[in-house]
C-alpha positions as CSV (number, residue, x, y, z in Angstrom):
1,X,-130.2,36.0,-115.7
2,X,-129.8,35.6,-119.5
3,X,-131.2,32.7,-121.2
4,X,-128.9,30.3,-123.0
5,X,-130.3,31.4,-126.4
6,X,-129.6,35.1,-125.5
7,X,-126.0,34.2,-124.9
8,X,-125.7,32.3,-128.2
9,X,-127.2,35.3,-130.0
10,X,-124.7,37.6,-128.2
11,X,-121.9,35.3,-129.4
12,X,-123.2,35.5,-132.9
13,X,-123.3,39.3,-132.7
14,X,-119.7,39.3,-131.4
15,X,-118.7,37.1,-134.4
16,X,-120.4,39.5,-136.8
17,X,-118.6,42.5,-135.2
18,X,-115.2,40.7,-135.3
19,X,-115.8,39.8,-139.0
20,X,-116.6,43.5,-139.7
21,X,-113.5,44.6,-137.9
22,X,-111.4,42.1,-139.9
23,X,-113.1,43.3,-143.1
24,X,-112.2,46.9,-142.3
25,X,-108.6,45.9,-141.9
26,X,-108.7,44.1,-145.2
27,X,-110.3,47.0,-146.9
28,X,-107.8,49.6,-145.5
29,X,-104.9,47.5,-146.5
30,X,-106.0,46.4,-150.0
31,X,-106.6,42.8,-149.1
32,X,-109.3,40.2,-149.6
33,X,-110.9,38.7,-146.5
34,X,-109.3,35.4,-147.3
35,X,-105.9,37.1,-147.2
36,X,-106.6,38.2,-143.6
37,X,-107.7,34.7,-142.7
38,X,-104.5,33.4,-144.2
39,X,-102.4,35.9,-142.2
40,X,-104.2,34.9,-139.0
41,X,-103.5,31.2,-139.6
42,X,-99.8,32.0,-140.3
43,X,-99.5,34.2,-137.2
44,X,-101.2,31.5,-135.1
45,X,-98.8,28.9,-136.4
46,X,-95.8,31.2,-135.7
47,X,-97.0,31.9,-132.2
48,X,-97.4,28.1,-131.6
49,X,-93.9,27.5,-133.1
50,X,-95.3,25.4,-136.0
51,X,-94.2,25.4,-139.6
52,X,-96.8,26.3,-142.2
53,X,-96.7,24.8,-145.7
54,X,-98.9,25.9,-148.5
55,X,-100.8,22.6,-148.3
56,X,-101.4,23.0,-144.6
57,X,-102.5,26.7,-145.1
58,X,-104.9,25.7,-147.9
59,X,-106.4,22.9,-145.7
60,X,-106.9,25.4,-142.8
61,X,-108.7,27.8,-145.1
62,X,-110.6,25.2,-147.1
63,X,-108.9,26.1,-150.4
64,X,-107.8,23.8,-153.2
65,X,-104.2,23.7,-154.4
66,X,-104.7,26.3,-157.2
67,X,-106.6,28.7,-154.9
68,X,-103.8,28.3,-152.2
69,X,-101.1,29.0,-154.8
70,X,-103.0,32.1,-156.0
71,X,-103.4,33.3,-152.4
72,X,-99.8,32.8,-151.5
73,X,-98.6,34.4,-154.7
74,X,-100.8,37.4,-154.1
75,X,-99.6,37.8,-150.5
76,X,-96.0,37.4,-151.5
77,X,-96.3,40.0,-154.3
78,X,-97.8,42.4,-151.7
79,X,-94.9,41.8,-149.4
80,X,-97.0,40.2,-146.7
81,X,-95.4,36.7,-146.7
82,X,-92.3,35.0,-147.9
83,X,-91.6,31.4,-149.1
84,X,-88.6,29.9,-147.4
85,X,-86.9,26.4,-147.5
86,X,-87.3,24.3,-144.4
87,X,-84.1,23.9,-142.5
88,X,-84.4,20.1,-141.9
89,X,-85.8,19.2,-145.3
90,X,-84.8,21.7,-148.0
91,X,-87.4,20.2,-150.3
92,X,-90.2,21.6,-148.2
93,X,-91.2,25.2,-148.8
94,X,-92.7,27.0,-145.8
95,X,-94.8,30.1,-145.8
96,X,-93.8,32.8,-143.3
97,X,-95.5,36.1,-142.5
98,X,-93.3,39.2,-142.9
99,X,-92.5,41.1,-139.7
100,X,-93.9,44.3,-141.2
101,X,-97.2,42.5,-141.6
102,X,-97.2,41.3,-138.0
103,X,-96.6,45.0,-137.0
104,X,-99.4,46.1,-139.2
105,X,-101.8,43.6,-137.7
106,X,-100.7,44.6,-134.1
107,X,-101.3,48.3,-134.8
108,X,-104.8,47.6,-136.0
109,X,-106.0,44.7,-133.8
110,X,-103.8,45.5,-130.8
111,X,-106.3,47.9,-129.1
112,X,-109.1,45.3,-129.5
113,X,-106.9,42.5,-128.1
114,X,-105.7,44.7,-125.2
115,X,-109.3,45.6,-124.3
116,X,-110.3,42.0,-124.5
117,X,-107.5,41.0,-122.2
118,X,-108.5,43.8,-119.8
119,X,-112.0,42.5,-119.7
120,X,-110.8,39.0,-119.0
121,X,-108.8,40.2,-116.0
122,X,-112.2,41.0,-114.4
123,X,-112.9,37.3,-114.1
124,X,-111.3,34.8,-111.7
125,X,-109.4,31.7,-112.9
126,X,-112.5,29.5,-112.7
127,X,-114.6,31.9,-114.7
128,X,-111.9,32.3,-117.4
129,X,-111.7,28.5,-117.6
130,X,-115.4,28.3,-118.1
131,X,-115.2,31.0,-120.8
132,X,-112.4,29.1,-122.5
133,X,-114.2,25.8,-122.4
134,X,-117.4,27.4,-123.8
135,X,-115.6,29.1,-126.7
136,X,-113.6,26.0,-127.4
137,X,-116.8,23.9,-127.4
138,X,-118.5,26.4,-129.8
139,X,-115.5,26.3,-132.1
140,X,-115.5,22.5,-132.1
141,X,-119.2,22.4,-132.8
142,X,-118.7,24.8,-135.8
143,X,-115.9,22.6,-137.1
144,X,-118.1,19.5,-136.7
145,X,-121.0,21.2,-138.4
146,X,-118.9,22.1,-141.4
147,X,-117.8,18.5,-141.8
148,X,-121.2,17.0,-141.6
149,X,-123.4,19.6,-143.3
150,X,-121.8,21.2,-146.3
151,X,-123.2,24.5,-147.6
152,X,-124.3,22.8,-150.8
153,X,-126.5,20.1,-149.1
154,X,-130.2,20.6,-149.7
155,X,-132.2,21.5,-146.6
156,X,-133.0,18.4,-144.5
157,X,-130.2,16.4,-146.1
158,X,-127.0,15.7,-144.2
159,X,-123.9,14.4,-145.9
160,X,-120.5,13.6,-144.4
161,X,-117.6,15.3,-146.1
162,X,-114.0,14.4,-145.5
163,X,-111.7,17.2,-144.6
164,X,-109.2,18.4,-147.1
């Protein structure tokens, strides 16, 4: 039986490998790692049926307004996203991922996603629920850690930072 710490270290190794996989995608497609994170956020919003504004995207990525504008401009120039007016409020500008970009991502990440789904099918519903709860808990802990211990805080000092 693995110790709890071994499982946490394995999760860290998985996170590193997933980061490297994402970096390979970025490199092969002439993107910055932040571009890939933005596209993931846009596709997650699309999958959830949610609208994404530049402000919401910037908040999700921890970028200021100028950085978000530069990011969206760069992605738009590359043909990865488009700006569109919201149907209900034409003053709002939404950021949408281009279908060709979705297809590009599916071609690269699809095999990994399919293999992951295949692995999950080896677990029963109760085990999958436990895995989901664990991963959701780790994600929440990482989010909380980012809010209470910014990267620039000296060791031993904890400051509370308000989210953007």
